[in-house]
N, C-alpha and C positions, 0 to 999 in steps of 0.2 A: 544496410542491413546489420552490420557489428550490434550495433544495437539490441535489434531483435532477438540475434545469436545470444548476447550477453541476461535479457529479461528471459528467454525461455530460459538458461542455466537456471537463474536464479530461481525459477517456479519450479523448474524441476528437481531441487534440491530442498528448497521449502516441501514439497508435494512429498517427498519422500520421505524428510524425517519427522514432518507432524502425523504421516500416516503409519509409520512403523509401530506395530504392536495395536494400533488399531481398529485390526482390520473389519469390526462392524459399528464402529463410531462414527459421527459426523466432526468435524473437528472445523477449527475456526484457525486459517494463516494469517500472520499479522508479522512485517516485516515496518524498521524504520531505518533513517539515516541513510547513506550514500542509494542502495538501492529502490525504496520510496523517494526519493529526489527524482531518480532517472525515469522511472516511471511514471510518476507527475508530470515530468515533462512529457515525457511519451504522448501521455493521455488528451490528443487532441483532437478537432474533426467535427466533425455530424453526425459521428457513433458516439460521440461524447456528449451526458449532462455534466455541464458545471452548473454548480448550487453554493450558494458560503447564506453562514449562519453564525452571528456570535463570535467573529475575529476566526473563523475557517474560512477557506475556500477549500470546495471538493470537486473532483472530476471521477465521473462514472461510468465506466466500461462495463462491459457485457458482463466480464468475471472480476472484477474489480473496481472498490471506492477507495479512491485516494486521498490522503486531510493534508492541508497545508493551512498553518496556524501562521494568520499574520496580523496578530498584533503585538505591542513591546513584548517580549520573553526574557527572562534572564535563568542562568543557569544557579547553581547549586552555593557557589561564589558570588552570587549578584552582579556578574558581567553581563552586559547586553548579548544575547544572540542576533550577530547580521539577518538581515533577509533573507539572503537566500544558503541561509547555511543547512546543510541533511537533517540534523536535529530537529528542524520546522517542519518535517515531514513524518509521513505514515501511511501504511496502505493495509486493506484486508480484504481478507476473501474467504468464504465458505467452502466447503470439501465434504463429499456426502459418502456413505460405506461402498459407495459402486465409483467412488474417484470423479463426480460431476462436480465441477466448478462453479459456484455460482458469487451473486455477491453479497456480501456481509457490511452490514452498517453498522455494526456493533463495533467501535474502537475501545 
């Protein structure tokens, strides 16, 4: 329950920050790190479509797509990034001018 509350807060914050001043435009919401990792881990079950290609694993919900990079990755200093590091995660969703949120496959 605590996780759902935190995710709701993240979505609301992203939606408000992304739509400020964009009353009539469609917008993409993208986020990385801890929030993306938390959402990726949360997306399980029969309503989630799991996919993978070219070093990535995707979990696609009804309104969000999350990506996990599962190949060897290094940071800008050349250090390996651990497999469960939040920097390997990214999520994306699309919001239209009426506030309808849908899956965004573009990262």
